[in-house]
Backbone as ProteinMPNN parsed JSONL, in Angstrom:
{"seq_chain_A": "SATVWLRTDGDRLQLAVAVLDDTLVQAAAPDRLAEHDCLQVVLASDGGEPLLDAIVGMIGDKVAVTGNAASGRFGISRTKDAEGRGVTFYRLSLPKSVVSGRPFRLSLQVSDNDSDHLKQTLSTGDVNKPVHGERMIAP", "coords_chain_A": {"N_chain_A": [[1.145, -1.337, -0.019], [0.318, 2.466, -0.309], [0.751, 5.914, 0.782], [0.155, 8.98, -0.006], [1.24, 12.675, -0.064], [0.188, 16.029, -0.67], [1.412, 19.046, -1.08], [1.214, 22.624, -0.732], [4.142, 24.949, -0.168], [5.432, 27.774, 0.685], [7.341, 28.745, -1.867], [7.395, 26.463, -2.837], [6.333, 23.227, -4.157], [5.295, 20.174, -2.663], [5.721, 16.962, -2.562], [4.972, 14.019, -1.296], [5.401, 10.202, -0.467], [4.555, 7.579, 1.278], [5.542, 4.235, 1.161], [4.498, 0.922, 2.2], [6.681, -1.489, 2.197], [8.624, -4.475, 2.587], [11.118, -5.242, 1.968], [13.689, -2.823, 0.556], [14.717, -2.756, -2.766], [17.334, -2.263, -4.602], [18.563, -0.845, -7.372], [21.125, -1.211, -9.865], [22.555, -0.053, -11.552], [21.487, 3.571, -13.359], [20.08, 3.302, -15.415], [18.651, 1.172, -14.817], [16.691, 1.725, -13.107], [13.972, 1.727, -13.114], [12.959, -1.031, -12.837], [13.326, -1.899, -10.646], [12.743, -1.475, -6.823], [10.996, 1.931, -6.9], [9.655, 4.917, -7.677], [7.921, 6.685, -10.119], [7.14, 9.836, -11.151], [5.257, 11.908, -12.905], [4.765, 15.129, -13.564], [2.32, 17.345, -15.465], [1.253, 19.244, -17.72], [-2.397, 20.722, -17.861], [-3.403, 19.733, -20.651], [-1.723, 17.583, -21.148], [0.822, 17.668, -21.691], [4.008, 16.847, -20.551], [5.732, 18.267, -17.725], [7.285, 17.588, -15.927], [9.15, 14.355, -15.473], [10.115, 11.859, -14.123], [11.863, 9.299, -12.827], [12.555, 7.731, -9.704], [14.647, 6.12, -7.509], [17.011, 3.765, -5.598], [20.677, 3.548, -5.488], [23.03, 1.708, -4.24], [23.924, 3.577, -1.398], [22.835, 6.025, -2.287], [20.325, 8.702, -3.896], [19.035, 8.231, -6.803], [18.209, 9.52, -9.61], [16.452, 9.68, -13.005], [15.29, 10.639, -16.226], [13.297, 13.724, -16.627], [13.777, 15.688, -14.524], [12.86, 18.572, -13.465], [14.114, 20.58, -12.246], [13.715, 19.201, -9.719], [14.012, 18.284, -6.323], [14.629, 15.497, -4.92], [14.368, 12.855, -2.502], [15.107, 9.927, -0.338], [14.032, 7.634, 2.259], [13.953, 5.553, 4.441], [12.324, 3.612, 7.124], [10.216, 2.274, 9.817], [7.235, 1.142, 10.465], [4.278, 1.623, 13.256], [3.857, -1.115, 13.304], [6.157, -2.404, 12.756], [6.959, -3.15, 10.228], [8.586, -2.079, 7.086], [8.66, 0.82, 5.71], [9.29, 2.734, 2.844], [9.655, 6.047, 2.168], [9.743, 8.507, -0.393], [10.531, 11.557, -1.341], [9.355, 14.759, -2.931], [10.439, 17.962, -3.782], [9.704, 20.79, -5.652], [9.791, 24.005, -7.474], [7.336, 26.18, -7.308], [6.691, 27.324, -9.337], [6.811, 25.982, -11.536], [4.001, 24.749, -11.813], [2.129, 26.799, -10.641], [-0.72, 28.634, -10.414], [-2.069, 27.571, -12.745], [-4.113, 24.795, -14.066], [-2.822, 21.343, -13.525], [-1.659, 17.79, -14.05], [-1.364, 15.218, -12.488], [0.296, 12.066, -12.032], [1.172, 9.005, -10.493], [3.389, 6.065, -10.154], [4.305, 3.411, -8.076], [6.589, 0.976, -7.863], [7.426, -2.286, -6.856], [9.818, -4.087, -6.11], [10.644, -7.651, -5.762], [13.532, -9.091, -4.788], [14.057, -10.562, -7.487], [12.549, -10.274, -9.396], [9.363, -8.318, -10.473], [7.318, -7.546, -8.073], [4.402, -6.119, -7.84], [2.784, -3.252, -8.802], [1.549, 0.141, -7.909], [-0.785, 2.497, -8.619], [-1.891, 5.681, -9.546], [-3.599, 7.779, -11.838], [-2.3, 7.869, -15.094], [1.293, 7.251, -16.39], [1.795, 6.859, -18.65], [0.183, 7.962, -20.094], [-0.221, 11.115, -19.686], [-2.22, 12.783, -19.831], [-4.428, 11.837, -18.346], [-4.006, 11.631, -15.665], [-4.537, 12.524, -12.443], [-6.378, 15.832, -11.968], [-5.426, 19.238, -10.885], [-4.939, 21.936, -8.979], [-2.471, 24.022, -7.861], [-1.848, 26.866, -5.512]], "CA_chain_A": [[-0.034, -0.3, 0.031], [0.921, 3.736, -0.456], [0.05, 6.853, 0.874], [0.375, 10.101, -0.873], [0.724, 13.597, 0.339], [0.86, 16.767, -1.767], [1.19, 20.387, -0.57], [2.419, 24.036, -1.251], [5.117, 25.524, 1.185], [5.942, 29.097, 0.345], [7.261, 28.657, -3.379], [7.711, 25.069, -3.303], [5.412, 22.103, -4.22], [6.12, 19.332, -2.173], [4.88, 15.414, -2.64], [5.686, 12.648, -0.205], [4.851, 8.873, -1.024], [4.882, 6.386, 2.045], [5.33, 2.955, 0.592], [4.6, -0.114, 2.497], [7.705, -2.158, 1.742], [9.342, -4.885, 3.567], [12.459, -4.82, 1.411], [14.173, -2.103, -0.38], [15.523, -3.56, -3.493], [18.232, -1.218, -5.392], [19.389, -0.648, -8.768], [22.804, -1.631, -10.118], [22.765, 1.465, -12.385], [20.364, 4.344, -13.142], [18.798, 3.025, -16.528], [17.832, -0.032, -14.408], [15.684, 2.15, -11.867], [12.499, 1.135, -13.371], [13.037, -2.199, -13.094], [13.342, -2.188, -9.283], [12.145, -0.329, -6.036], [11.177, 3.066, -7.449], [8.518, 5.844, -7.841], [7.548, 7.404, -11.219], [6.562, 10.868, -10.976], [4.962, 12.851, -13.949], [3.381, 16.16, -13.643], [1.956, 17.491, -16.816], [-0.156, 20.556, -18.086], [-3.993, 20.287, -18.349], [-3.749, 19.221, -21.738], [-1.061, 16.54, -21.127], [2.114, 18.015, -21.885], [5.181, 16.581, -19.515], [6.297, 19.424, -17.097], [8.426, 16.691, -14.919], [8.943, 12.995, -15.935], [11.03, 11.289, -13.434], [11.831, 7.962, -11.841], [13.19, 8.007, -8.613], [15.034, 5.106, -6.869], [18.465, 3.721, -4.965], [21.762, 2.761, -6.086], [23.845, 2.119, -3.099], [23.291, 4.725, -0.501], [22.608, 7.179, -3.161], [19.342, 8.589, -4.348], [19.27, 8.121, -8.271], [16.809, 9.995, -10.425], [16.214, 9.24, -14.391], [14.252, 11.389, -16.708], [13.207, 14.835, -16.716], [13.588, 16.391, -13.121], [12.355, 20.015, -13.927], [14.601, 21.114, -11.536], [13.028, 18.882, -8.641], [14.732, 17.682, -5.323], [14.383, 13.974, -4.403], [14.842, 12.154, -1.562], [14.472, 8.842, -0.007], [14.474, 7.09, 3.606], [13.512, 4.191, 5.192], [11.621, 3.679, 8.403], [9.388, 1.477, 9.649], [5.917, 1.941, 10.993], [4.245, 1.295, 14.379], [3.531, -2.83, 13.767], [7.578, -2.789, 12.521], [6.907, -3.173, 8.94], [9.374, -1.458, 6.112], [8.565, 1.97, 5.093], [9.869, 3.925, 2.195], [9.439, 7.425, 1.776], [9.528, 9.38, -1.375], [9.624, 13.198, -1.349], [10.043, 15.732, -4.03], [10.204, 19.272, -3.676], [10.049, 21.311, -6.575], [9.469, 25.127, -7.653], [5.967, 25.779, -7.577], [6.177, 28.155, -10.578], [6.304, 24.802, -12.794], [2.574, 24.438, -12.481], [1.399, 27.303, -9.953], [-1.543, 29.518, -11.081], [-2.911, 26.647, -13.733], [-4.428, 23.505, -13.921], [-1.949, 20.27, -13.75], [-2.046, 16.348, -13.999], [-0.29, 14.243, -11.821], [0.094, 10.697, -12.285], [2.296, 8.475, -9.812], [3.388, 4.847, -10.202], [5.225, 2.862, -7.43], [7.098, -0.381, -8.474], [7.629, -3.241, -5.846], [10.768, -5.415, -6.831], [11.288, -8.442, -4.533], [14.599, -9.587, -5.388], [14.388, -10.957, -8.795], [10.781, -9.816, -9.911], [8.456, -7.15, -9.882], [5.82, -7.978, -7.457], [3.262, -5.098, -8.037], [2.558, -1.526, -9.206], [0.827, 0.811, -7.836], [-0.583, 4.007, -9.241], [-2.768, 6.781, -9.602], [-3.445, 8.566, -13.238], [-1.385, 7.123, -16.374], [2.613, 7.972, -16.291], [2.526, 6.731, -20.055], [-0.731, 8.981, -20.579], [-0.076, 12.086, -18.526], [-3.299, 13.818, -19.805], [-5.078, 11.008, -17.572], [-3.611, 12.0, -14.514], [-5.393, 13.832, -11.24], [-6.351, 17.194, -12.281], [-4.867, 19.572, -9.446], [-4.392, 23.301, -8.983], [-1.761, 24.563, -7.0], [-2.173, 28.313, -5.732]], "C_chain_A": [[0.861, 1.41, -0.05], [-0.04, 4.995, 0.285], [0.426, 8.34, 0.298], [0.201, 11.538, 0.022], [0.893, 14.95, -0.372], [0.376, 18.234, -1.113], [1.977, 21.466, -1.023], [3.186, 24.425, 0.223], [5.861, 26.841, 0.581], [5.969, 28.562, -0.991], [7.577, 27.21, -3.655], [6.498, 24.294, -3.481], [6.051, 21.417, -3.732], [5.277, 18.282, -1.988], [5.697, 14.47, -1.861], [4.747, 11.476, -0.671], [5.224, 7.969, 0.252], [4.299, 5.078, 1.311], [5.598, 1.746, 1.732], [5.672, -1.46, 2.086], [8.763, -3.135, 2.433], [10.506, -5.053, 3.121], [12.783, -4.094, 0.571], [15.128, -2.748, -1.56], [16.165, -2.298, -4.647], [18.286, -1.769, -6.975], [20.594, -0.852, -8.84], [23.203, -0.332, -10.915], [21.532, 2.282, -12.731], [19.59, 3.977, -14.57], [18.196, 1.898, -16.354], [16.718, 0.009, -13.524], [14.535, 1.578, -12.169], [12.188, -0.27, -13.032], [13.157, -3.037, -11.443], [12.511, -1.338, -8.121], [12.053, 0.862, -6.565], [9.969, 3.591, -7.375], [8.883, 6.652, -9.157], [6.596, 8.306, -10.653], [6.01, 11.975, -12.229], [4.02, 13.782, -13.672], [3.572, 16.856, -14.794], [0.903, 18.637, -16.768], [-1.533, 20.124, -17.915], [-4.037, 19.481, -19.365], [-2.437, 17.859, -22.112], [0.448, 16.609, -21.457], [3.071, 17.871, -20.376], [6.006, 17.744, -19.316], [7.503, 18.837, -16.374], [7.724, 15.155, -15.39], [9.977, 12.034, -15.516], [10.521, 9.858, -12.891], [12.822, 8.191, -11.003], [13.866, 6.583, -7.839], [16.556, 5.03, -6.228], [19.292, 3.034, -5.684], [22.593, 3.232, -5.173], [23.033, 2.602, -2.182], [23.023, 5.812, -0.887], [21.15, 7.28, -3.691], [19.522, 8.94, -6.081], [17.96, 8.329, -8.756], [17.145, 10.086, -12.246], [15.213, 10.233, -14.723], [14.23, 12.849, -16.697], [12.79, 15.623, -15.159], [12.917, 18.004, -13.039], [12.734, 20.914, -12.417], [14.2, 20.839, -9.767], [14.14, 18.391, -7.766], [13.797, 16.61, -4.831], [15.057, 13.531, -3.455], [14.175, 10.827, -0.94], [14.894, 8.181, 1.152], [13.772, 6.151, 3.962], [13.432, 4.202, 6.507], [10.944, 2.173, 8.574], [8.279, 1.61, 10.565], [5.614, 1.109, 12.479], [4.268, -0.186, 14.42], [5.302, -3.134, 13.14], [7.709, -3.181, 11.287], [7.965, -1.965, 8.346], [8.463, -0.497, 5.644], [9.379, 2.759, 4.269], [9.25, 4.677, 1.791], [9.916, 8.264, 0.716], [9.623, 10.62, -0.924], [10.382, 13.756, -2.848], [9.744, 16.721, -3.419], [10.423, 19.738, -4.949], [9.408, 22.986, -6.741], [8.091, 25.072, -7.992], [5.544, 26.649, -8.885], [6.124, 26.994, -11.851], [4.497, 24.706, -12.937], [1.743, 25.473, -11.522], [0.843, 28.433, -11.175], [-2.241, 28.641, -12.337], [-3.199, 25.378, -13.206], [-3.313, 22.396, -14.466], [-2.239, 19.057, -13.546], [-0.964, 16.258, -13.447], [-0.569, 12.657, -11.693], [1.547, 10.283, -11.619], [2.189, 6.812, -10.36], [4.321, 4.325, -9.258], [5.584, 1.504, -7.719], [7.868, -0.941, -7.312], [8.662, -4.032, -6.396], [11.31, -6.318, -5.62], [12.384, -9.131, -5.227], [15.016, -9.441, -6.857], [13.312, -10.912, -9.65], [10.48, -8.927, -9.489], [7.409, -7.886, -9.32], [4.758, -7.235, -7.836], [4.124, -3.747, -8.154], [1.342, -1.069, -8.559], [0.429, 1.929, -8.299], [-1.913, 4.564, -9.367], [-2.624, 7.596, -11.182], [-2.807, 7.304, -13.986], [0.053, 7.563, -16.443], [2.69, 7.599, -17.781], [1.279, 7.496, -20.77], [-0.992, 10.02, -19.613], [-1.632, 12.988, -18.453], [-4.539, 12.996, -18.756], [-4.918, 11.247, -16.297], [-4.337, 12.812, -13.23], [-5.294, 14.989, -11.704], [-6.264, 17.776, -11.048], [-4.599, 20.855, -9.957], [-3.5, 23.927, -7.99], [-1.988, 26.102, -7.144], [-0.963, 28.648, -5.827]], "O_chain_A": [[2.07, 1.403, 0.181], [-1.27, 4.995, 0.321], [1.648, 8.427, 0.418], [-0.786, 11.649, 0.749], [2.052, 15.026, -0.78], [-0.767, 18.486, -0.732], [3.085, 21.394, -1.554], [2.809, 24.202, 1.373], [6.938, 26.697, 0.004], [4.976, 27.988, -1.44], [8.021, 26.881, -4.756], [5.516, 24.747, -2.893], [7.268, 21.485, -3.902], [4.216, 18.428, -1.381], [6.914, 14.291, -1.895], [3.621, 11.644, -1.139], [6.393, 7.585, 0.213], [3.139, 4.848, 0.97], [6.741, 1.58, 2.156], [5.113, -2.452, 1.618], [9.788, -2.599, 2.855], [11.292, -5.03, 4.068], [12.304, -4.41, -0.518], [16.226, -3.211, -1.252], [15.449, -1.596, -5.361], [18.071, -2.876, -7.47], [21.265, -0.677, -7.823], [24.268, 0.252, -10.714], [20.461, 1.755, -12.427], [18.46, 4.438, -14.732], [17.41, 1.416, -17.169], [15.987, -0.913, -13.163], [14.07, 0.821, -11.317], [10.998, -0.579, -12.971], [13.102, -4.233, -11.159], [11.647, -0.553, -8.509], [13.185, 1.219, -6.889], [9.07, 2.833, -7.011], [9.976, 7.206, -9.276], [5.615, 8.017, -9.966], [6.676, 13.009, -12.271], [2.815, 13.572, -13.537], [4.703, 17.059, -15.236], [-0.012, 18.832, -15.969], [-1.679, 18.905, -17.826], [-4.665, 18.435, -19.203], [-2.341, 17.331, -23.219], [1.161, 15.605, -21.462], [2.912, 18.564, -19.372], [6.757, 18.244, -20.153], [8.554, 19.461, -16.227], [6.557, 14.816, -15.586], [10.662, 11.435, -16.345], [9.4, 9.419, -12.632], [13.863, 8.75, -11.347], [12.88, 5.874, -7.637], [17.282, 6.022, -6.284], [18.961, 2.1, -6.413], [22.963, 4.395, -5.008], [21.846, 2.323, -2.013], [22.913, 6.729, -0.073], [20.593, 6.218, -3.971], [20.16, 9.926, -6.45], [16.929, 7.698, -8.525], [18.193, 10.627, -12.598], [14.413, 10.684, -13.903], [15.367, 13.315, -16.773], [11.668, 16.016, -14.837], [12.409, 18.178, -11.931], [11.991, 21.619, -11.733], [14.272, 21.656, -8.849], [15.194, 18.07, -8.316], [12.628, 16.712, -4.459], [16.275, 13.71, -3.409], [12.961, 10.628, -0.991], [16.113, 8.045, 1.254], [12.633, 6.171, 3.495], [14.332, 4.73, 7.161], [11.052, 1.214, 7.81], [8.504, 2.309, 11.553], [6.355, 0.215, 12.89], [4.665, -0.68, 15.475], [5.593, -4.33, 13.141], [8.811, -3.7, 11.11], [8.172, -0.982, 9.057], [7.421, -0.925, 5.147], [10.196, 3.496, 4.821], [8.284, 4.413, 1.074], [10.826, 8.949, 1.183], [8.812, 10.934, -0.052], [11.362, 13.419, -3.512], [8.891, 16.671, -2.533], [11.346, 19.183, -5.546], [8.429, 23.186, -6.023], [7.605, 24.226, -8.743], [4.415, 26.693, -9.374], [5.503, 27.152, -12.902], [3.888, 24.614, -14.002], [0.554, 25.159, -11.468], [1.373, 28.898, -12.184], [-3.107, 29.292, -12.922], [-2.719, 24.9, -12.178], [-2.915, 22.463, -15.628], [-3.191, 18.931, -12.775], [0.097, 16.85, -13.644], [-1.625, 12.192, -11.266], [2.643, 10.781, -11.877], [1.166, 6.356, -10.87], [5.443, 4.764, -9.511], [4.593, 0.782, -7.83], [8.792, -0.315, -6.793], [8.285, -4.768, -7.307], [12.115, -5.964, -4.758], [12.124, -9.749, -6.259], [15.84, -8.686, -7.373], [13.288, -11.612, -10.663], [10.906, -8.446, -8.439], [6.714, -8.705, -9.921], [3.919, -7.99, -8.328], [5.25, -3.335, -7.875], [0.28, -1.69, -8.596], [1.392, 2.669, -8.503], [-2.934, 3.881, -9.284], [-1.512, 7.956, -11.569], [-2.794, 6.129, -13.621], [-0.033, 8.775, -16.639], [3.717, 8.021, -18.313], [1.349, 7.651, -21.989], [-1.882, 9.884, -18.773], [-2.089, 13.615, -17.497], [-5.534, 13.654, -18.452], [-5.941, 11.015, -15.653], [-4.611, 13.986, -13.479], [-4.153, 15.389, -11.936], [-6.796, 17.225, -10.085], [-4.137, 21.042, -11.082], [-4.163, 24.465, -7.104], [-2.223, 26.678, -8.206], [-0.662, 29.825, -6.025]]}, "name": "protein", "num_of_chains": 1, "seq": "SATVWLRTDGDRLQLAVAVLDDTLVQAAAPDRLAEHDCLQVVLASDGGEPLLDAIVGMIGDKVAVTGNAASGRFGISRTKDAEGRGVTFYRLSLPKSVVSGRPFRLSLQVSDNDSDHLKQTLSTGDVNKPVHGERMIAP"}
């Protein structure tokens, strides 16, 4: 399961995604991020033109990002929930000017890989067709 938060903070748009995931499976190279535990984020104009299309995951102890990050800052951390289950937190902070004052679309896809195979994906919107993303407006 995953929980998503989106808010504005001064001149930045903040996105956080908490993913219940027993094991964080890391990629060996940036071009392999999508095959491992990762988050794909697509922010698009209301008409579907991508403003940001990035995949974020871990390589070793470093956060790795591929795609068009649109001056976004990404972070990943691990913790345990109250029941002792592993949780991965993905964070994105980007200038509000990327979307401010006009409608935009948000699509997310979380990929969960357990060692050698893709276990599941969770998504909202459609990362392949951004025009179908959730419609939002940031003040």
